[in-house]
Structures are given as C-alpha cells and as structure tokens.
N, C-alpha and C positions, 0 to 999 in steps of 0.2 A: 432831403429827408433827414431828420435828426435821429439820434440813437434810440430814443424812446419809440418813435414811430417805426423804425426799422425792426426793433425787437418785437413790437406788437404784431407787425406783419409776418415775421418769421414764425411767431407763436401761432398765429391764425392759420398759416399754411402747413406747418409741420409739427406744432406743439403737441397736441393730443391726437393727431392723426396717425394712422398706420403709414409708415414710411419705408420705402424700398430704396436702397443705395446699391448701385451696380454700374458697370460700364454698359451703356446702351447707345445706340445710334440715335442722334437727335438732329433734326433738320428744322429750319424755320424760315418763314418769309414774312415780310412786313405787309400788313393789310391797312387800307385806308379807314375802314370802319368794320365793326362787328356785323355779322349777318343778322337778318331778321329772325323772328321766332321760328318760322317754318324751316329755314335753313339750319338753324341750331338743332331743331328736332331731328331733321334728316341726318345730320352729323352724329347726334347722340345715338340714334338707332344703329348707324353703321359701327360706331365704337362699341356699342353693346353686343352686336353680333360678333365682332372681332374678339371681345373679351370672353364671350361664351365659347367660341372656337378654341381659344387658348386654354380655357378651363377644361374643355373636352380632351385636348391633347395632354394636359397635365393630370387629368383625373385618373387616379389609380385606385378608385374606390372598389373596383371589382376584385375583391380579395379571393384569389383562387388558390392561395397557399395551402388551405386545409383540404381542398378538393383535389385529390391526386388522380382523378379520372383521366382517361385518355382525351376526353373532350376539353377538359381544363387546359391540358398541355397544348392542344391544337389552338385554342383561343389565345393563349399566351404567345405562341409562335406567330400567329396571324397578327396580333397586336404589335409585336416587334417589327414585323415586315412592313406594316402600314406606317409605323413611326419612322422607319428608315426611309421609306418612300417619301414621306412628308419632308423629312430633313433634306434629302437629296434634291427634291423639287425646289424647296426653299433656297438652297444654295445656288442652284442653277438660275433661278429668277433673281436672286440677289446679285449675281454676277452681271446681269443685264442692266441693273439699276446702277446709277452712279451716286452711291450714298457716301456720306462722310464717314470717317472712322468713328468707332465707339468712343465715348468720352465718359468721365465720371458723372453720374446722375443721381440726384436725390428726388424721388417722386412720391407724391401723395395724391389723393383724389382732389385736392384743392389747388395744387400748384407743382412746379418743377424747378429744380436748380441744376445747372450744368456748368461745366468748365469747358471753355472753347476759345479758340483764338478769334473767331468772328463775334463781334459784339454789336447788338442792336443798341439803339438809344433808349435811355430811361423814358418811361411812359409811352413807348411805342406799342401799338397793337400788333400782335403776331398771330400767325397760324403755326402752331408747333406740332411737328410730327415726331412721334416716339415709337421706335421699332422695338417691341418687347422680346422677340425671338428671331434668330437668324432664319429659322425654318418657316417663319410667317413674314414674308416681305411686304406686308401691308401694315402701315403704321396706325397707331391711335393718333387722332388729331384733335387738338384743343385750341380754341381761341383764347387768348389771354393778353394781359398787359404786363410789360416789363416794369417791375417796381424797383428793381435794384440791380446795379452792375458794380462789381468789384474789379478794379483794374490793377490789382496787386501782382505778385509774381505769377499767380495762376488766376486768370480772369474768370469770374463767375457771373452767370446771368440767372436771375430769379424772376419767374413769371407766375402771376396769379391767374388761375383759369377763370374763364367767363362762361357761365351757363353750361355746366357739364351735363346736367340731367341726373335725376335721382337714380334711375336704373344703372347708368354708367358709373355713378359714384359708388353704388353698392357692389357692382361687379368688380370695379377697380379696387375697392377696399378688400374684397375677397382675394383677388389676385395678389395684392401687396402682402396680405397676411400669409398666404401660402408661400410666397417667396421668402418672407421673413422666417417662417417656421422651418422651411427647408434649410435656410442658412444656419439657423440655430442648431438644428439636428446634425448638420454636417460638421459644425465646429464644436459640438459638445465633447467635452473630455480633452480637448486640445490645450486648454489654457490653464 
C-alpha cells in the first residue's frame, strides 16, 4: 500500500468521523471468511443492544438537581447503588475472563486502530472484540479487514469494519460523541 492509498484509507476511517481515543481492552481472532448476511444481522443486533445498555448506564438525563424533594434524593441514592452493583458485578465477571490488558485505541464507527504486541497479517479477516467498560464484560464485536500494520517502535494495527449495520453505526457514533464531549468537559480550562 502506497502513501496515497494509506492516507485515503485513514481519512475514510477516521477523517470526518467521530473518534474516541482511550485505553480499551481489544481482543481479536482470525476468521477464514466473513459471515453471511443473517449472521451479520444477528451480530449487529447484539452490538446495538450492548450500546443501548451502555447508553442507559451513561445516561444522566434525569436532572433531579432542581427537584429537592425527598423522592428525588431517594432516586439518586438508588441510582448510585445500582451503578455500584453493576460496577462490582462487572469486576467479578471480568476477573473470570482472561482478557488482555487495555491498550491505546482509536475507534470510529468505520474502523479501529490499536497498539499491541500481537500482530495479525495485512489483509487478514478478523473478528475484533472491543470492551468499552470494565463494568460491562461483554464486548462489541466487529468483523473487519486488517488494512495496515506499522511495526515501528510501537506496533499499530488498523482494521476497517465490515457491515456494521446502520443502527450500530448510529448508536456507536452517539457513544463516541458522548465520550468525546466528556473528555473535553473534563479537560476544559486545564490547558
């Protein structure tokens, strides 16, 4: 792959897309071929359910700050307890799984880039598993093609996703946007 093709592919995957960069757990396995349309639909539905669950955990749209009633306080305490229970359960389940360590990841709804010591071959087909939260030990899974591997001081793998599904793409873009917005809010005024 020449430099022009490489830059065009990077632009396609990350150029105008919402991108989230963070340490995440990524696992992958080589597949002989991509699944048929039915299997892709089943995987897309599973990914969409997972992204909806992640949105529900993240969703703090219930603004009770103006409502100082006793009921509002109880709802907030209950929400904190449920979130703690989810976090602890996720940690326990995560201990049972033998997952690799989190690595630097750049994620869009079109593809993913990560730095890892394990390197697939260029043009290999993969099933990539990305764990978004430690409290949710179920990964998003995407089929994709390895389009580039950098073997410099820090090896990088770049994978273009195969048939993500419109619903998954929309929910993933929302997730990525929320994470980006949270990052900007946390780092506002520091620089």
